[in-house]
C-alpha positions in Angstrom: -8.8 0.9 -6.7 -7.1 -0.1 -10.0 -3.3 -0.8 -9.9 -1.3 2.3 -10.6 -0.2 3.0 -14.2 1.0 6.6 -14.0 4.0 7.4 -11.8 5.3 10.9 -10.9 8.5 11.3 -8.8 9.1 14.7 -7.2 12.8 15.7 -7.4 13.6 18.5 -4.9 16.8 20.6 -5.2 19.7 18.4 -4.0 17.8 15.2 -5.0 19.7 12.0 -4.6 20.9 10.6 -7.9 20.8 7.0 -6.6 17.1 7.5 -5.8 16.4 9.0 -9.2 18.1 6.0 -10.8 16.1 3.5 -8.7 12.7 4.8 -9.6 13.6 5.4 -13.2 15.0 1.8 -13.5 12.0 0.1 -11.7 9.2 2.1 -13.5 11.0 2.6 -16.8 10.7 0.3 -19.8 11.6 -3.4 -19.4 11.0 -4.7 -22.9 7.9 -5.7 -24.7 7.2 -8.7 -22.4 6.2 -6.3 -19.6 3.7 -3.5 -19.6 5.3 -0.1 -19.1 4.3 2.8 -16.9 3.8 6.5 -17.7 6.7 7.7 -15.6 7.9 11.3 -15.2 10.2 13.3 -13.0 8.8 16.6 -11.8 10.0 19.6 -9.8 8.5 22.6 -8.2 9.4 24.4 -11.4 10.5 22.8 -14.7 14.2 23.3 -15.5 17.6 22.2 -14.2 17.5 20.7 -10.7 20.7 20.5 -8.7 21.6 17.0 -7.4 23.6 15.6 -4.5 26.4 14.8 -7.0 26.6 18.4 -8.2 25.4 17.5 -11.7 22.1 19.3 -12.7 19.2 17.2 -13.7 17.0 18.4 -16.5 13.3 18.1 -15.4 10.6 19.1 -17.8 7.5 18.7 -15.6 6.1 20.7 -12.8 4.0 19.9 -9.8 0.9 19.5 -12.1 2.1 15.9 -12.7 1.5 15.1 -9.1 -2.1 16.1 -9.6 -2.8 13.3 -12.1 -0.4 10.4 -11.2 -1.7 7.2 -9.6 1.6 6.8 -7.7 3.4 9.8 -6.3 7.0 9.4 -5.0 8.8 12.0 -2.8 12.5 11.5 -3.6 15.2 12.0 -0.9 17.3 15.2 -1.0 20.3 16.7 0.6 18.4 19.5 2.3 15.8 17.3 4.0 16.3 19.0 7.4 14.4 22.0 6.0 10.8 21.2 4.9 9.9 21.5 1.2 8.1 24.6 -0.1 4.4 25.0 0.9 3.4 24.3 -2.8 5.1 20.9 -2.7 3.5 20.0 0.7 0.1 21.1 -0.7 0.6 19.0 -3.8 1.6 15.9 -1.8 -1.5 16.3 0.5 -3.8 16.9 -2.5 -2.5 13.7 -4.2 -3.2 11.7 -1.0 -6.6 13.3 -0.6 -7.7 12.3 -4.1 -6.7 8.7 -3.4 -3.2 8.5 -5.0 -0.6 6.1 -3.6 2.0 8.4 -2.0 5.4 6.9 -1.1 8.9 7.9 -0.1 12.1 6.2 1.0 15.2 7.3 2.8 15.0 10.9 3.9 12.2 11.5 1.4 10.1 10.3 4.3 10.6 13.7 5.9 8.6 15.4 3.1 5.6 13.2 3.8 6.0 13.8 7.5 6.1 17.6 6.9 2.9 17.3 4.8 1.2 15.6 7.8 0.7 12.4 5.9 2.4 10.2 8.5 0.6 11.5 11.6 -0.8 8.5 13.4 0.9 6.1 11.0 3.9 3.9 11.1 6.9 4.9 8.9 10.5 4.2 8.3 13.5 6.1 6.9 17.3 5.7 6.8 18.4 4.3 10.1 20.8 7.1 10.6 18.0 9.7 10.7 15.2 7.6 12.4 15.7 9.4 15.7 15.6 12.8 14.1 12.3 11.9 12.4 10.8 10.6 15.6 11.9 13.8 17.5 10.6 16.2 14.9 7.3 14.3 14.3 6.2 12.7 17.6 2.9 11.7 16.1 4.7 9.3 13.7 5.4 5.8 14.9 9.0 5.4 13.5 10.2 1.8 12.8 13.9 2.3 12.3 14.7 -1.4 11.5 12.1 -1.9 8.7 13.1 -2.0 5.0 9.6 -0.6 4.2 6.4 0.1 6.0 3.1 -0.3 4.2 0.2 1.7 5.6 -2.1 1.3 2.6 -2.2 4.5 0.6 1.0 5.7 2.3 4.2 3.6 2.1 7.7 4.5 3.3 11.1 2.8 2.8 14.5 2.7 4.4 17.6 4.3 3.0 19.8 4.0 -0.1 19.3 0.7 -2.0 16.2 -0.1 0.1 14.4 2.0 -2.5 14.5 -1.1 -4.7 12.8 -3.1 -1.9 10.1 -0.4 -1.6 9.4 -0.2 -5.4 9.4 -4.0 -5.9 7.0 -4.3 -3.0 4.7 -1.8 -4.7 4.8 -3.8 -7.9 4.1 -7.0 -6.1 1.3 -5.5 -4.1 -0.4 -3.7 -7.0 0.5 -5.8 -10.0 1.3 -9.2 -8.7 4.4 -11.3 -8.0 4.9 -12.2 -11.6 5.6 -8.6 -12.6 7.7 -7.9 -9.5 9.7 -11.1 -10.2 10.2 -10.2 -13.8 11.3 -6.6 -13.2 13.7 -7.8 -10.4 15.1 -10.4 -12.8 15.6 -7.8 -15.5 17.6 -5.7 -12.9 19.4 -8.7 -11.6 18.0 -8.2 -8.1 16.2 -10.5 -5.6 12.5 -9.8 -5.8 12.2 -9.8 -2.0 14.8 -9.3 0.8 14.0 -10.6 4.3 14.8 -8.9 7.5 15.3 -5.3 8.4 17.9 -2.5 8.3 19.7 -3.9 11.3 21.1 -6.9 9.3 22.8 -4.4 6.9 24.5 -2.4 9.6 27.4 -3.3 11.9 25.8 -6.6 13.0 26.5 -9.4 10.5 23.9 -11.7 9.1 23.7 -15.0 10.9 26.1 -16.7 8.4 28.8 -14.3 9.5 28.2 -14.8 13.2 31.5 -14.6 15.2 30.0 -16.3 18.3 31.1 -19.9 17.7 28.5 -21.5 20.0 25.7 -19.4 18.6 26.9 -20.0 15.0 26.8 -23.8 15.6 23.2 -23.6 16.9 22.1 -21.5 13.9 23.6 -24.0 11.5 21.8 -26.8 13.4 18.5 -24.9 13.2 18.9 -24.6 9.4 19.3 -28.3 9.1 16.3 -29.0 11.3 13.6 -26.6 10.1 11.0 -29.4 10.1 11.2 -29.3 13.9 9.3 -26.9 16.2 12.6 -25.2 17.4 11.4 -23.4 20.4 13.8 -20.7 21.8 14.3 -22.8 24.9 15.8 -25.6 22.9 18.1 -23.3 21.0 19.3 -21.7 24.2 19.9 -25.1 25.8 22.0 -26.2 22.8 24.0 -22.9 23.1 24.5 -23.6 26.8 22.8 -20.4 27.7 19.7 -19.2 29.5 16.8 -18.0 27.3 17.5 -14.4 28.3 21.2 -14.6 27.5 20.6 -16.4 24.3 18.0 -13.8 23.1 20.5 -11.0 24.0 23.4 -12.5 22.2 21.3 -13.5 19.3 20.1 -10.0 18.8 23.6 -8.6 19.1 24.9 -11.1 16.4 22.0 -11.0 13.9 20.1 -7.7 14.5 16.8 -9.6 15.0 15.0 -12.0 17.3 15.2 -15.8 17.2 11.5 -15.9 16.3 11.8 -13.4 13.4 14.9 -15.2 12.1 13.3 -18.6 12.1 10.2 -17.2 10.4 12.3 -15.7 7.7 14.2 -18.9 7.3 11.1 -21.0 7.1 9.5 -18.6 4.5 12.6 -18.6 2.4 12.8 -22.3 2.5 9.1 -22.5 1.4 9.8 -20.1 -1.4 12.7 -22.3 -2.7 10.6 -25.4 -2.6 7.7 -23.7 -4.3 10.0 -22.5 -7.1 12.0 -25.7 -7.6 9.8 -28.6 -6.8 6.2 -29.9 -7.4 5.7 -30.9 -3.7 2.3 -30.2 -2.3 1.9 -27.1 -0.1 1.1 -29.5 2.7 4.4 -31.3 2.3 6.3 -28.0 2.0 4.7 -26.8 5.2 5.9 -29.9 7.0 9.4 -29.6 5.6 9.9 -26.0 6.7 8.4 -26.5 10.2 4.8 -25.2 10.0 2.2 -27.3 11.6 -0.1 -27.2 8.6 -0.6 -25.8 5.2 -3.1 -23.3 6.7 -0.4 -21.8 9.0 2.1 -21.6 6.1 -0.6 -19.9 3.9 -1.4 -17.3 6.7 2.3 -16.5 7.1 3.0 -16.4 3.4 0.1 -14.0 2.7 1.1 -11.8 5.6 4.8 -11.6 4.7 4.8 -12.1 0.9 1.4 -10.6 -0.1 0.2 -13.7 -2.0 -0.7 -17.3 -1.0 1.8 -20.1 -1.7 0.0 -21.5 -4.7 -0.3 -18.1 -6.3 3.4 -17.5 -5.7 4.2 -20.8 -7.4 2.1 -20.0 -10.4 3.6 -16.5 -10.7 7.2 -17.8 -10.5 6.7 -20.6 -13.0 4.8 -18.2 -15.4 7.4 -15.4 -15.2 9.1 -14.9 -18.6 
């Protein structure tokens, strides 16, 4: 299918103003250098819609906009514990049925679940309400630590500012890294954040690790990315068993040693692609991948584009 050009965001009563701002900022105008989207907010009935801040939002479009948009977004709302009106659920289901890309982030995910669009699929939501989503919708495979989960024509995102991550992912997936990078730059945001929700909760990111021995090992790993760095070696340097090391690593970073190293290697590869003219083969060696083929496989899986395309997109971004 062609990349989306028309975007309709459903604003329920009690809609989160942060979420409205996110989608309006991402899919709104960004100057003549970037193509714009036909973006509209819609409600069950046009008119003033109450928000979570108590300030009404003037919405001029009804659910008919969901019937024609390429991208349909269910925004989070204060009353998410109650399902949306049947007309809204029908509109979301119909949009998905005709092939539209249907997405939600934060507790907006509950609307997609109520419409049955997440049954048999993976999904995420704000970490605080992940257990509630799983209990109410046991057919949904809830991933509480993900920033977003892409299931093709249905995509869900985590809470609050993770809506930016979701929207930029959609731009990157549908319109390419160049547009995603340019829009992110216009908003003064990183075009891609690594890791999951856990690193933004009580557990600090590795740089803030309070475990001195573990912190020293992480610093050493950053300086030796060109090495294989098996967990057994990291545990030995931390004077721990592999099991103790994995447990303390997860407590300090919110992720696994393998996932942390993968993120570090990919971030290092991105920086070298953006700032040097080194070959992909040399970059793969410097960040610890056995070959350019392995780097390419990981880059495509985690970033959505191959390394050379990423380099071209970054250098061609206005």
